[in-house]
Structures are given as C-alpha cells and as structure tokens.
PDB file with one MODEL, atoms N, CA, C and O in Angstrom:
MODEL        1
ATOM      1  N   MET A   1       0.042  -1.655  -3.637  1.00  0.00           N
ATOM      2  CA  MET A   1       0.088  -2.584  -2.412  1.00  0.00           C
ATOM      3  C   MET A   1       0.227  -3.993  -2.857  1.00  0.00           C
ATOM      4  O   MET A   1       1.074  -4.741  -2.368  1.00  0.00           O
ATOM      5  N   PHE A   2      -0.716  -4.404  -3.910  1.00  0.00           N
ATOM      6  CA  PHE A   2      -0.750  -5.797  -4.118  1.00  0.00           C
ATOM      7  C   PHE A   2       0.523  -6.150  -4.962  1.00  0.00           C
ATOM      8  O   PHE A   2       0.951  -7.304  -4.938  1.00  0.00           O
ATOM      9  N   ILE A   3       1.136  -5.177  -5.707  1.00  0.00           N
ATOM     10  CA  ILE A   3       2.308  -5.574  -6.337  1.00  0.00           C
ATOM     11  C   ILE A   3       3.506  -5.893  -5.553  1.00  0.00           C
ATOM     12  O   ILE A   3       4.313  -6.732  -5.952  1.00  0.00           O
ATOM     13  N   TYR A   4       3.655  -5.226  -4.407  1.00  0.00           N
ATOM     14  CA  TYR A   4       4.712  -5.512  -3.388  1.00  0.00           C
ATOM     15  C   TYR A   4       4.303  -6.994  -2.848  1.00  0.00           C
ATOM     16  O   TYR A   4       5.209  -7.786  -2.591  1.00  0.00           O
ATOM     17  N   LEU A   5       3.035  -7.344  -2.687  1.00  0.00           N
ATOM     18  CA  LEU A   5       2.809  -8.717  -2.117  1.00  0.00           C
ATOM     19  C   LEU A   5       3.125  -9.717  -3.140  1.00  0.00           C
ATOM     20  O   LEU A   5       3.639 -10.784  -2.806  1.00  0.00           O
ATOM     21  N   ARG A   6       2.857  -9.451  -4.352  1.00  0.00           N
ATOM     22  CA  ARG A   6       3.175 -10.260  -5.397  1.00  0.00           C
ATOM     23  C   ARG A   6       4.676 -10.490  -5.770  1.00  0.00           C
ATOM     24  O   ARG A   6       5.035 -11.578  -6.221  1.00  0.00           O
ATOM     25  N   ILE A   7       5.436  -9.590  -5.603  1.00  0.00           N
ATOM     26  CA  ILE A   7       7.006  -9.472  -5.707  1.00  0.00           C
ATOM     27  C   ILE A   7       7.418 -10.327  -4.542  1.00  0.00           C
ATOM     28  O   ILE A   7       8.166 -11.288  -4.719  1.00  0.00           O
ATOM     29  N   PHE A   8       6.950 -10.003  -3.349  1.00  0.00           N
ATOM     30  CA  PHE A   8       7.529 -10.752  -2.089  1.00  0.00           C
ATOM     31  C   PHE A   8       7.206 -12.227  -2.279  1.00  0.00           C
ATOM     32  O   PHE A   8       8.106 -13.046  -2.092  1.00  0.00           O
ATOM     33  N   THR A   9       5.957 -12.639  -2.645  1.00  0.00           N
ATOM     34  CA  THR A   9       5.603 -13.898  -2.826  1.00  0.00           C
ATOM     35  C   THR A   9       6.581 -14.561  -3.722  1.00  0.00           C
ATOM     36  O   THR A   9       7.220 -15.538  -3.332  1.00  0.00           O
ATOM     37  N   THR A  10       6.723 -14.044  -4.953  1.00  0.00           N
ATOM     38  CA  THR A  10       7.559 -14.540  -5.897  1.00  0.00           C
ATOM     39  C   THR A  10       9.095 -14.787  -5.372  1.00  0.00           C
ATOM     40  O   THR A  10       9.691 -15.846  -5.569  1.00  0.00           O
ATOM     41  N   LEU A  11       9.549 -13.871  -4.806  1.00  0.00           N
ATOM     42  CA  LEU A  11      10.947 -14.039  -4.192  1.00  0.00           C
ATOM     43  C   LEU A  11      10.960 -15.154  -3.183  1.00  0.00           C
ATOM     44  O   LEU A  11      11.854 -15.999  -3.152  1.00  0.00           O
ATOM     45  N   PHE A  12       9.924 -15.125  -2.350  1.00  0.00           N
ATOM     46  CA  PHE A  12       9.828 -16.160  -1.247  1.00  0.00           C
ATOM     47  C   PHE A  12       9.765 -17.645  -1.948  1.00  0.00           C
ATOM     48  O   PHE A  12      10.390 -18.559  -1.409  1.00  0.00           O
ATOM     49  N   VAL A  13       9.109 -17.860  -2.993  1.00  0.00           N
ATOM     50  CA  VAL A  13       8.880 -19.101  -3.554  1.00  0.00           C
ATOM     51  C   VAL A  13      10.078 -19.459  -4.284  1.00  0.00           C
ATOM     52  O   VAL A  13      10.485 -20.617  -4.188  1.00  0.00           O
ATOM     53  N   GLN A  14      10.719 -18.592  -5.025  1.00  0.00           N
ATOM     54  CA  GLN A  14      12.050 -18.960  -5.432  1.00  0.00           C
ATOM     55  C   GLN A  14      13.090 -19.199  -4.500  1.00  0.00           C
ATOM     56  O   GLN A  14      13.936 -20.051  -4.773  1.00  0.00           O
ATOM     57  N   ARG A  15      13.150 -18.499  -3.328  1.00  0.00           N
ATOM     58  CA  ARG A  15      14.116 -18.902  -2.312  1.00  0.00           C
ATOM     59  C   ARG A  15      13.791 -20.235  -1.732  1.00  0.00           C
ATOM     60  O   ARG A  15      14.641 -21.076  -1.438  1.00  0.00           O
ATOM     61  N   TRP A  16      12.519 -20.371  -1.589  1.00  0.00           N
ATOM     62  CA  TRP A  16      12.244 -21.689  -0.899  1.00  0.00           C
ATOM     63  C   TRP A  16      12.491 -22.901  -1.783  1.00  0.00           C
ATOM     64  O   TRP A  16      12.712 -24.010  -1.296  1.00  0.00           O
ATOM     65  N   GLN A  17      12.445 -22.646  -3.229  1.00  0.00           N
ATOM     66  CA  GLN A  17      12.631 -23.787  -4.112  1.00  0.00           C
ATOM     67  C   GLN A  17      14.265 -23.927  -3.994  1.00  0.00           C
ATOM     68  O   GLN A  17      14.773 -25.043  -3.890  1.00  0.00           O
ATOM     69  N   ALA A  18      15.017 -22.793  -4.014  1.00  0.00           N
ATOM     70  CA  ALA A  18      16.539 -23.023  -3.902  1.00  0.00           C
ATOM     71  C   ALA A  18      16.900 -23.746  -2.451  1.00  0.00           C
ATOM     72  O   ALA A  18      17.847 -24.526  -2.343  1.00  0.00           O
ATOM     73  N   ILE A  19      16.130 -23.431  -1.481  1.00  0.00           N
ATOM     74  CA  ILE A  19      16.429 -24.045  -0.279  1.00  0.00           C
ATOM     75  C   ILE A  19      16.211 -25.535  -0.293  1.00  0.00           C
ATOM     76  O   ILE A  19      16.957 -26.329   0.281  1.00  0.00           O
ATOM     77  N   ARG A  20      15.152 -25.860  -0.978  1.00  0.00           N
ATOM     78  CA  ARG A  20      14.860 -27.403  -1.071  1.00  0.00           C
ATOM     79  C   ARG A  20      15.792 -28.154  -1.907  1.00  0.00           C
ATOM     80  O   ARG A  20      15.906 -29.374  -1.788  1.00  0.00           O
ATOM     81  N   GLU A  21      16.456 -27.476  -2.741  1.00  0.00           N
ATOM     82  CA  GLU A  21      17.461 -27.985  -3.666  1.00  0.00           C
ATOM     83  C   GLU A  21      18.853 -28.167  -3.067  1.00  0.00           C
ATOM     84  O   GLU A  21      19.683 -28.985  -3.466  1.00  0.00           O
ATOM     85  N   ASP A  22      19.012 -27.288  -2.042  1.00  0.00           N
ATOM     86  CA  ASP A  22      20.367 -27.243  -1.449  1.00  0.00           C
ATOM     87  C   ASP A  22      20.441 -28.225  -0.221  1.00  0.00           C
ATOM     88  O   ASP A  22      19.484 -28.335   0.545  1.00  0.00           O
ATOM     89  N   GLU A  23      21.561 -28.907  -0.064  1.00  0.00           N
ATOM     90  CA  GLU A  23      21.622 -29.873   0.776  1.00  0.00           C
ATOM     91  C   GLU A  23      21.638 -29.391   2.296  1.00  0.00           C
ATOM     92  O   GLU A  23      21.287 -30.116   3.227  1.00  0.00           O
ATOM     93  N   LYS A  24      22.055 -28.170   2.425  1.00  0.00           N
ATOM     94  CA  LYS A  24      22.247 -27.503   3.901  1.00  0.00           C
ATOM     95  C   LYS A  24      20.733 -27.112   4.355  1.00  0.00           C
ATOM     96  O   LYS A  24      20.516 -27.152   5.566  1.00  0.00           O
ATOM     97  N   GLY A  25      19.695 -26.748   3.511  1.00  0.00           N
ATOM     98  CA  GLY A  25      18.593 -26.338   3.842  1.00  0.00           C
ATOM     99  C   GLY A  25      18.509 -24.930   4.454  1.00  0.00           C
ATOM    100  O   GLY A  25      19.488 -24.183   4.460  1.00  0.00           O
ATOM    101  N   ALA A  26      17.433 -24.620   4.920  1.00  0.00           N
ATOM    102  CA  ALA A  26      17.175 -23.249   5.243  1.00  0.00           C
ATOM    103  C   ALA A  26      17.836 -22.739   6.608  1.00  0.00           C
ATOM    104  O   ALA A  26      18.035 -23.472   7.576  1.00  0.00           O
ATOM    105  N   SER A  27      18.106 -21.560   6.556  1.00  0.00           N
ATOM    106  CA  SER A  27      19.021 -21.029   7.762  1.00  0.00           C
ATOM    107  C   SER A  27      17.840 -20.749   8.816  1.00  0.00           C
ATOM    108  O   SER A  27      16.641 -20.888   8.579  1.00  0.00           O
ATOM    109  N   THR A  28      18.419 -20.326  10.036  1.00  0.00           N
ATOM    110  CA  THR A  28      17.360 -19.994  11.291  1.00  0.00           C
ATOM    111  C   THR A  28      16.672 -18.730  11.029  1.00  0.00           C
ATOM    112  O   THR A  28      15.571 -18.536  11.544  1.00  0.00           O
ATOM    113  N   ILE A  29      17.182 -17.908  10.326  1.00  0.00           N
ATOM    114  CA  ILE A  29      16.477 -16.723  10.039  1.00  0.00           C
ATOM    115  C   ILE A  29      15.382 -16.834   9.043  1.00  0.00           C
ATOM    116  O   ILE A  29      14.367 -16.148   9.169  1.00  0.00           O
ATOM    117  N   GLU A  30      15.540 -17.682   8.037  1.00  0.00           N
ATOM    118  CA  GLU A  30      14.453 -18.016   7.116  1.00  0.00           C
ATOM    119  C   GLU A  30      13.331 -18.753   7.769  1.00  0.00           C
ATOM    120  O   GLU A  30      12.163 -18.520   7.457  1.00  0.00           O
ATOM    121  N   TYR A  31      13.711 -19.766   8.797  1.00  0.00           N
ATOM    122  CA  TYR A  31      12.675 -20.315   9.445  1.00  0.00           C
ATOM    123  C   TYR A  31      11.884 -19.430  10.464  1.00  0.00           C
ATOM    124  O   TYR A  31      10.690 -19.637  10.681  1.00  0.00           O
ATOM    125  N   LEU A  32      12.570 -18.468  11.062  1.00  0.00           N
ATOM    126  CA  LEU A  32      12.045 -17.442  11.823  1.00  0.00           C
ATOM    127  C   LEU A  32      11.109 -16.465  11.015  1.00  0.00           C
ATOM    128  O   LEU A  32      10.002 -16.181  11.472  1.00  0.00           O
ATOM    129  N   LEU A  33      11.557 -15.941   9.796  1.00  0.00           N
ATOM    130  CA  LEU A  33      10.520 -15.265   8.975  1.00  0.00           C
ATOM    131  C   LEU A  33       9.383 -16.107   8.721  1.00  0.00           C
ATOM    132  O   LEU A  33       8.259 -15.639   8.903  1.00  0.00           O
ATOM    133  N   LEU A  34       9.555 -17.465   8.265  1.00  0.00           N
ATOM    134  CA  LEU A  34       8.326 -18.299   8.025  1.00  0.00           C
ATOM    135  C   LEU A  34       7.384 -18.426   9.197  1.00  0.00           C
ATOM    136  O   LEU A  34       6.170 -18.448   8.994  1.00  0.00           O
ATOM    137  N   VAL A  35       7.887 -18.510  10.419  1.00  0.00           N
ATOM    138  CA  VAL A  35       7.098 -18.606  11.598  1.00  0.00           C
ATOM    139  C   VAL A  35       6.354 -17.176  11.833  1.00  0.00           C
ATOM    140  O   VAL A  35       5.166 -17.146  12.155  1.00  0.00           O
ATOM    141  N   MET A  36       7.039 -16.125  11.671  1.00  0.00           N
ATOM    142  CA  MET A  36       6.550 -14.768  11.875  1.00  0.00           C
ATOM    143  C   MET A  36       5.505 -14.553  10.761  1.00  0.00           C
ATOM    144  O   MET A  36       4.486 -13.935  11.068  1.00  0.00           O
ATOM    145  N   LEU A  37       5.647 -14.974   9.574  1.00  0.00           N
ATOM    146  CA  LEU A  37       4.559 -14.923   8.562  1.00  0.00           C
ATOM    147  C   LEU A  37       3.279 -15.712   8.813  1.00  0.00           C
ATOM    148  O   LEU A  37       2.167 -15.349   8.431  1.00  0.00           O
ATOM    149  N   GLY A  38       3.576 -16.965   9.577  1.00  0.00           N
ATOM    150  CA  GLY A  38       2.331 -17.693   9.916  1.00  0.00           C
ATOM    151  C   GLY A  38       1.729 -17.029  11.086  1.00  0.00           C
ATOM    152  O   GLY A  38       0.501 -17.056  11.168  1.00  0.00           O
ATOM    153  N   VAL A  39       2.389 -16.458  11.973  1.00  0.00           N
ATOM    154  CA  VAL A  39       1.686 -15.846  13.197  1.00  0.00           C
ATOM    155  C   VAL A  39       0.920 -14.596  12.562  1.00  0.00           C
ATOM    156  O   VAL A  39      -0.252 -14.361  12.857  1.00  0.00           O
ATOM    157  N   THR A  40       1.610 -13.854  11.725  1.00  0.00           N
ATOM    158  CA  THR A  40       0.917 -12.625  11.229  1.00  0.00           C
ATOM    159  C   THR A  40      -0.455 -13.017  10.413  1.00  0.00           C
ATOM    160  O   THR A  40      -1.448 -12.306  10.564  1.00  0.00           O
ATOM    161  N   VAL A  41      -0.488 -13.986   9.678  1.00  0.00           N
ATOM    162  CA  VAL A  41      -1.677 -14.475   9.075  1.00  0.00           C
ATOM    163  C   VAL A  41      -2.699 -15.074  10.070  1.00  0.00           C
ATOM    164  O   VAL A  41      -3.911 -14.881   9.982  1.00  0.00           O
ATOM    165  N   ALA A  42      -2.175 -15.722  10.903  1.00  0.00           N
ATOM    166  CA  ALA A  42      -3.178 -16.091  12.062  1.00  0.00           C
ATOM    167  C   ALA A  42      -3.705 -14.964  12.862  1.00  0.00           C
ATOM    168  O   ALA A  42      -4.859 -14.995  13.287  1.00  0.00           O
ATOM    169  N   GLY A  43      -2.941 -14.010  13.076  1.00  0.00           N
ATOM    170  CA  GLY A  43      -3.435 -12.829  13.764  1.00  0.00           C
ATOM    171  C   GLY A  43      -4.519 -11.873  13.044  1.00  0.00           C
ATOM    172  O   GLY A  43      -5.431 -11.252  13.590  1.00  0.00           O
ATOM    173  N   LEU A  44      -4.171 -11.918  11.644  1.00  0.00           N
ATOM    174  CA  LEU A  44      -5.061 -11.170  10.777  1.00  0.00           C
ATOM    175  C   LEU A  44      -6.455 -11.857  10.762  1.00  0.00           C
ATOM    176  O   LEU A  44      -7.497 -11.216  10.893  1.00  0.00           O
ATOM    177  N   ALA A  45      -6.406 -13.175  10.598  1.00  0.00           N
ATOM    178  CA  ALA A  45      -7.500 -13.999  10.585  1.00  0.00           C
ATOM    179  C   ALA A  45      -8.281 -13.869  11.884  1.00  0.00           C
ATOM    180  O   ALA A  45      -9.496 -13.676  11.856  1.00  0.00           O
ATOM    181  N   PHE A  46      -7.598 -13.970  13.023  1.00  0.00           N
ATOM    182  CA  PHE A  46      -8.360 -13.556  14.353  1.00  0.00           C
ATOM    183  C   PHE A  46      -9.086 -12.283  14.435  1.00  0.00           C
ATOM    184  O   PHE A  46     -10.223 -12.202  14.901  1.00  0.00           O
ATOM    185  N   ILE A  47      -8.407 -11.278  13.972  1.00  0.00           N
ATOM    186  CA  ILE A  47      -9.079 -10.023  14.119  1.00  0.00           C
ATOM    187  C   ILE A  47     -10.165  -9.904  13.138  1.00  0.00           C
ATOM    188  O   ILE A  47     -11.129  -9.218  13.475  1.00  0.00           O
ATOM    189  N   ALA A  48     -10.170 -10.520  11.850  1.00  0.00           N
ATOM    190  CA  ALA A  48     -11.215 -10.558  10.929  1.00  0.00           C
ATOM    191  C   ALA A  48     -12.426 -11.123  11.538  1.00  0.00           C
ATOM    192  O   ALA A  48     -13.497 -10.517  11.520  1.00  0.00           O
ATOM    193  N   ILE A  49     -12.271 -12.270  12.073  1.00  0.00           N
ATOM    194  CA  ILE A  49     -13.316 -13.119  12.521  1.00  0.00           C
ATOM    195  C   ILE A  49     -13.973 -12.512  13.902  1.00  0.00           C
ATOM    196  O   ILE A  49     -15.171 -12.600  14.173  1.00  0.00           O
ATOM    197  N   ARG A  50     -12.965 -11.873  14.740  1.00  0.00           N
ATOM    198  CA  ARG A  50     -13.530 -11.285  15.951  1.00  0.00           C
ATOM    199  C   ARG A  50     -14.379  -9.994  15.501  1.00  0.00           C
ATOM    200  O   ARG A  50     -15.393  -9.658  16.113  1.00  0.00           O
ATOM    201  N   GLN A  51     -13.909  -9.329  14.434  1.00  0.00           N
ATOM    202  CA  GLN A  51     -14.726  -8.077  14.020  1.00  0.00           C
ATOM    203  C   GLN A  51     -16.132  -8.382  13.444  1.00  0.00           C
ATOM    204  O   GLN A  51     -17.133  -7.720  13.718  1.00  0.00           O
ATOM    205  N   ALA A  52     -16.100  -9.514  12.571  1.00  0.00           N
ATOM    206  CA  ALA A  52     -17.422 -10.116  12.116  1.00  0.00           C
ATOM    207  C   ALA A  52     -18.474 -10.411  13.115  1.00  0.00           C
ATOM    208  O   ALA A  52     -19.660 -10.092  13.022  1.00  0.00           O
ATOM    209  N   VAL A  53     -17.840 -11.129  14.190  1.00  0.00           N
ATOM    210  CA  VAL A  53     -18.659 -11.542  15.358  1.00  0.00           C
ATOM    211  C   VAL A  53     -19.224 -10.300  16.083  1.00  0.00           C
ATOM    212  O   VAL A  53     -20.393 -10.192  16.454  1.00  0.00           O
ATOM    213  N   THR A  54     -18.335  -9.455  16.225  1.00  0.00           N
ATOM    214  CA  THR A  54     -18.771  -8.222  17.024  1.00  0.00           C
ATOM    215  C   THR A  54     -19.822  -7.547  16.216  1.00  0.00           C
ATOM    216  O   THR A  54     -20.900  -7.270  16.741  1.00  0.00           O
ATOM    217  N   ASN A  55     -19.576  -7.266  14.968  1.00  0.00           N
ATOM    218  CA  ASN A  55     -20.668  -6.763  14.188  1.00  0.00           C
ATOM    219  C   ASN A  55     -21.919  -7.280  14.137  1.00  0.00           C
ATOM    220  O   ASN A  55     -22.919  -6.569  14.237  1.00  0.00           O
ATOM    221  N   LYS A  56     -21.958  -8.676  13.961  1.00  0.00           N
ATOM    222  CA  LYS A  56     -23.179  -9.498  14.132  1.00  0.00           C
ATOM    223  C   LYS A  56     -23.837  -9.312  15.464  1.00  0.00           C
ATOM    224  O   LYS A  56     -25.049  -9.105  15.538  1.00  0.00           O
ATOM    225  N   ASP A  57     -23.095  -9.378  16.478  1.00  0.00           N
ATOM    226  CA  ASP A  57     -23.472  -9.157  17.914  1.00  0.00           C
ATOM    227  C   ASP A  57     -24.217  -7.766  17.951  1.00  0.00           C
ATOM    228  O   ASP A  57     -25.326  -7.615  18.463  1.00  0.00           O
ATOM    229  N   ASN A  58     -23.546  -6.859  17.406  1.00  0.00           N
ATOM    230  CA  ASN A  58     -24.064  -5.553  17.548  1.00  0.00           C
ATOM    231  C   ASN A  58     -25.413  -5.422  16.784  1.00  0.00           C
ATOM    232  O   ASN A  58     -26.316  -4.729  17.253  1.00  0.00           O
ATOM    233  N   ASP A  59     -25.556  -6.121  15.549  1.00  0.00           N
ATOM    234  CA  ASP A  59     -26.823  -6.116  14.801  1.00  0.00           C
ATOM    235  C   ASP A  59     -27.916  -6.865  15.606  1.00  0.00           C
ATOM    236  O   ASP A  59     -29.081  -6.468  15.607  1.00  0.00           O
ATOM    237  N   ILE A  60     -27.511  -7.952  16.284  1.00  0.00           N
ATOM    238  CA  ILE A  60     -28.522  -8.523  17.108  1.00  0.00           C
ATOM    239  C   ILE A  60     -29.090  -7.873  18.122  1.00  0.00           C
ATOM    240  O   ILE A  60     -30.302  -7.889  18.334  1.00  0.00           O
ATOM    241  N   VAL A  61     -28.087  -7.143  18.942  1.00  0.00           N
ATOM    242  CA  VAL A  61     -28.539  -6.429  20.080  1.00  0.00           C
ATOM    243  C   VAL A  61     -29.257  -5.216  19.771  1.00  0.00           C
ATOM    244  O   VAL A  61     -30.160  -4.789  20.490  1.00  0.00           O
ATOM    245  N   SER A  62     -28.876  -4.669  18.734  1.00  0.00           N
ATOM    246  CA  SER A  62     -29.710  -3.247  18.426  1.00  0.00           C
ATOM    247  C   SER A  62     -30.863  -3.608  17.752  1.00  0.00           C
ATOM    248  O   SER A  62     -31.672  -2.689  17.627  1.00  0.00           O
ATOM    249  N   GLY A  63     -31.236  -4.889  17.189  1.00  0.00           N
ATOM    250  CA  GLY A  63     -32.498  -5.326  16.660  1.00  0.00           C
ATOM    251  C   GLY A  63     -32.664  -4.988  15.282  1.00  0.00           C
ATOM    252  O   GLY A  63     -33.769  -5.056  14.743  1.00  0.00           O
ATOM    253  N   SER A  64     -31.580  -4.611  14.653  1.00  0.00           N
ATOM    254  CA  SER A  64     -31.541  -4.338  13.211  1.00  0.00           C
ATOM    255  C   SER A  64     -31.593  -5.678  12.539  1.00  0.00           C
ATOM    256  O   SER A  64     -31.097  -6.675  13.064  1.00  0.00           O
ATOM    257  N   ASP A  65     -32.201  -5.698  11.368  1.00  0.00           N
ATOM    258  CA  ASP A  65     -32.359  -6.904  10.667  1.00  0.00           C
ATOM    259  C   ASP A  65     -31.776  -6.729   9.174  1.00  0.00           C
ATOM    260  O   ASP A  65     -32.298  -7.313   8.224  1.00  0.00           O
ATOM    261  N   SER A  66     -30.733  -5.942   9.043  1.00  0.00           N
ATOM    262  CA  SER A  66     -30.214  -5.611   7.813  1.00  0.00           C
ATOM    263  C   SER A  66     -29.600  -6.811   7.032  1.00  0.00           C
ATOM    264  O   SER A  66     -29.647  -6.814   5.802  1.00  0.00           O
ATOM    265  N   GLY A  67     -29.070  -7.747   7.672  1.00  0.00           N
ATOM    266  CA  GLY A  67     -28.386  -8.939   7.123  1.00  0.00           C
ATOM    267  C   GLY A  67     -29.175  -9.896   6.537  1.00  0.00           C
ATOM    268  O   GLY A  67     -28.752 -10.529   5.570  1.00  0.00           O
ATOM    269  N   SER A  68     -30.463 -10.119   7.077  1.00  0.00           N
ATOM    270  CA  SER A  68     -31.365 -11.227   6.449  1.00  0.00           C
ATOM    271  C   SER A  68     -32.607 -10.557   5.826  1.00  0.00           C
ATOM    272  O   SER A  68     -33.154  -9.532   6.232  1.00  0.00           O
ATOM    273  N   LYS A  69     -32.978 -11.370   4.696  1.00  0.00           N
ATOM    274  CA  LYS A  69     -34.113 -10.985   3.876  1.00  0.00           C
ATOM    275  C   LYS A  69     -35.277 -12.073   4.089  1.00  0.00           C
ATOM    276  O   LYS A  69     -36.347 -11.958   3.491  1.00  0.00           O
TER     277      LYS A  69
ENDMDL
END
C-alpha cells in the first residue's frame, strides 16, 4: 500500500514541477485533484481526532484509568 502512495507522490511532485516550469500553469482538473486531496487529508484528520476524543471520553466515563500512570 505504501509503495503506491510513494509512486503517486513521486508522480505528483514531478508533474507539479513541470507545471511550475510551464507558462500555461496547471489545468482545472489538476487544481481540482489538488483540492480533493486537501479535503481528503482534512477529512482523515477530522476522523482520527474525533475517534481519539471519543475513546478518551469513553475511558473517562467508564472510570478506567488505563492511559495514565
């Protein structure tokens, strides 16, 4: 799975460098993909934070003290 992410990242960086050197700039589709990537990363961060808060809340409510020593 990580190899695909690395390949995608490498291709994205190469394409972005080519766009910066080109006078025309990026196409609308490329900007759309960039925005979609940003929304996806923000969504994953939101889900991770919400899950961590929910787990901590459940620990506090249930009275378990497994996280602190």
